[in-house]
Chimera marker file (.cmm) of the C-alpha trace (Angstrom):
<marker_set name="trace">
<marker id="1" x="30.043" y="-75.960" z="-11.196" r="1" g="1" b="0" radius="0.5"/>
<marker id="2" x="30.174" y="-78.047" z="-14.921" r="1" g="1" b="0" radius="0.5"/>
<marker id="3" x="27.149" y="-77.530" z="-17.478" r="1" g="1" b="0" radius="0.5"/>
<marker id="4" x="26.557" y="-79.412" z="-20.386" r="1" g="1" b="0" radius="0.5"/>
<marker id="5" x="24.610" y="-78.086" z="-23.117" r="1" g="1" b="0" radius="0.5"/>
<marker id="6" x="22.503" y="-80.553" z="-25.430" r="1" g="1" b="0" radius="0.5"/>
<marker id="7" x="21.922" y="-79.177" z="-29.094" r="1" g="1" b="0" radius="0.5"/>
<marker id="8" x="20.408" y="-80.707" z="-31.923" r="1" g="1" b="0" radius="0.5"/>
<marker id="9" x="22.432" y="-78.854" z="-34.736" r="1" g="1" b="0" radius="0.5"/>
<marker id="10" x="25.062" y="-76.396" z="-34.695" r="1" g="1" b="0" radius="0.5"/>
<marker id="11" x="24.787" y="-74.031" z="-37.718" r="1" g="1" b="0" radius="0.5"/>
<marker id="12" x="27.279" y="-70.860" z="-36.573" r="1" g="1" b="0" radius="0.5"/>
<marker id="13" x="28.000" y="-71.775" z="-32.919" r="1" g="1" b="0" radius="0.5"/>
<marker id="14" x="26.482" y="-68.484" z="-31.955" r="1" g="1" b="0" radius="0.5"/>
<marker id="15" x="24.025" y="-69.380" z="-29.831" r="1" g="1" b="0" radius="0.5"/>
<marker id="16" x="26.129" y="-72.015" z="-27.880" r="1" g="1" b="0" radius="0.5"/>
<marker id="17" x="28.758" y="-69.441" z="-27.772" r="1" g="1" b="0" radius="0.5"/>
<marker id="18" x="26.162" y="-66.937" z="-25.870" r="1" g="1" b="0" radius="0.5"/>
<marker id="19" x="24.723" y="-69.619" z="-24.287" r="1" g="1" b="0" radius="0.5"/>
<marker id="20" x="28.369" y="-70.541" z="-22.859" r="1" g="1" b="0" radius="0.5"/>
<marker id="21" x="28.910" y="-67.383" z="-22.048" r="1" g="1" b="0" radius="0.5"/>
<marker id="22" x="25.830" y="-66.290" z="-20.082" r="1" g="1" b="0" radius="0.5"/>
<marker id="23" x="26.304" y="-69.395" z="-17.932" r="1" g="1" b="0" radius="0.5"/>
<marker id="24" x="29.932" y="-68.972" z="-16.976" r="1" g="1" b="0" radius="0.5"/>
<marker id="25" x="28.998" y="-65.169" z="-16.165" r="1" g="1" b="0" radius="0.5"/>
<marker id="26" x="26.165" y="-66.656" z="-13.678" r="1" g="1" b="0" radius="0.5"/>
<marker id="27" x="29.069" y="-69.000" z="-12.186" r="1" g="1" b="0" radius="0.5"/>
<marker id="28" x="29.444" y="-71.848" z="-14.127" r="1" g="1" b="0" radius="0.5"/>
<marker id="29" x="33.126" y="-73.092" z="-14.002" r="1" g="1" b="0" radius="0.5"/>
<marker id="30" x="32.645" y="-74.550" z="-17.027" r="1" g="1" b="0" radius="0.5"/>
<marker id="31" x="30.301" y="-75.427" z="-19.972" r="1" g="1" b="0" radius="0.5"/>
<marker id="32" x="30.511" y="-78.019" z="-22.343" r="1" g="1" b="0" radius="0.5"/>
<marker id="33" x="28.593" y="-78.463" z="-25.332" r="1" g="1" b="0" radius="0.5"/>
<marker id="34" x="27.017" y="-81.354" z="-27.300" r="1" g="1" b="0" radius="0.5"/>
<marker id="35" x="25.635" y="-81.185" z="-30.587" r="1" g="1" b="0" radius="0.5"/>
<marker id="36" x="23.921" y="-84.439" z="-32.594" r="1" g="1" b="0" radius="0.5"/>
<marker id="37" x="25.269" y="-82.536" z="-35.712" r="1" g="1" b="0" radius="0.5"/>
<marker id="38" x="27.115" y="-80.038" z="-37.322" r="1" g="1" b="0" radius="0.5"/>
<marker id="39" x="25.913" y="-77.671" z="-40.730" r="1" g="1" b="0" radius="0.5"/>
<marker id="40" x="28.473" y="-77.476" z="-43.100" r="1" g="1" b="0" radius="0.5"/>
<marker id="41" x="29.316" y="-75.063" z="-46.387" r="1" g="1" b="0" radius="0.5"/>
<marker id="42" x="30.026" y="-77.173" z="-49.487" r="1" g="1" b="0" radius="0.5"/>
<link id1="1" id2="2" r="1" g="1" b="0" radius="0.2"/>
<link id1="2" id2="3" r="1" g="1" b="0" radius="0.2"/>
<link id1="3" id2="4" r="1" g="1" b="0" radius="0.2"/>
<link id1="4" id2="5" r="1" g="1" b="0" radius="0.2"/>
<link id1="5" id2="6" r="1" g="1" b="0" radius="0.2"/>
<link id1="6" id2="7" r="1" g="1" b="0" radius="0.2"/>
<link id1="7" id2="8" r="1" g="1" b="0" radius="0.2"/>
<link id1="8" id2="9" r="1" g="1" b="0" radius="0.2"/>
<link id1="9" id2="10" r="1" g="1" b="0" radius="0.2"/>
<link id1="10" id2="11" r="1" g="1" b="0" radius="0.2"/>
<link id1="11" id2="12" r="1" g="1" b="0" radius="0.2"/>
<link id1="12" id2="13" r="1" g="1" b="0" radius="0.2"/>
<link id1="13" id2="14" r="1" g="1" b="0" radius="0.2"/>
<link id1="14" id2="15" r="1" g="1" b="0" radius="0.2"/>
<link id1="15" id2="16" r="1" g="1" b="0" radius="0.2"/>
<link id1="16" id2="17" r="1" g="1" b="0" radius="0.2"/>
<link id1="17" id2="18" r="1" g="1" b="0" radius="0.2"/>
<link id1="18" id2="19" r="1" g="1" b="0" radius="0.2"/>
<link id1="19" id2="20" r="1" g="1" b="0" radius="0.2"/>
<link id1="20" id2="21" r="1" g="1" b="0" radius="0.2"/>
<link id1="21" id2="22" r="1" g="1" b="0" radius="0.2"/>
<link id1="22" id2="23" r="1" g="1" b="0" radius="0.2"/>
<link id1="23" id2="24" r="1" g="1" b="0" radius="0.2"/>
<link id1="24" id2="25" r="1" g="1" b="0" radius="0.2"/>
<link id1="25" id2="26" r="1" g="1" b="0" radius="0.2"/>
<link id1="26" id2="27" r="1" g="1" b="0" radius="0.2"/>
<link id1="27" id2="28" r="1" g="1" b="0" radius="0.2"/>
<link id1="28" id2="29" r="1" g="1" b="0" radius="0.2"/>
<link id1="29" id2="30" r="1" g="1" b="0" radius="0.2"/>
<link id1="30" id2="31" r="1" g="1" b="0" radius="0.2"/>
<link id1="31" id2="32" r="1" g="1" b="0" radius="0.2"/>
<link id1="32" id2="33" r="1" g="1" b="0" radius="0.2"/>
<link id1="33" id2="34" r="1" g="1" b="0" radius="0.2"/>
<link id1="34" id2="35" r="1" g="1" b="0" radius="0.2"/>
<link id1="35" id2="36" r="1" g="1" b="0" radius="0.2"/>
<link id1="36" id2="37" r="1" g="1" b="0" radius="0.2"/>
<link id1="37" id2="38" r="1" g="1" b="0" radius="0.2"/>
<link id1="38" id2="39" r="1" g="1" b="0" radius="0.2"/>
<link id1="39" id2="40" r="1" g="1" b="0" radius="0.2"/>
<link id1="40" id2="41" r="1" g="1" b="0" radius="0.2"/>
<link id1="41" id2="42" r="1" g="1" b="0" radius="0.2"/>
</marker_set>
């Protein structure tokens, strides 16, 4: 299955990465992350 994760804000990406890892381990063929925004370090 192809899973799409939707997040409001990505800061480090660690949470999305871990969620994708768990979903793939559970059988997802592909995981796509879509976020509304990303925190930038200036």
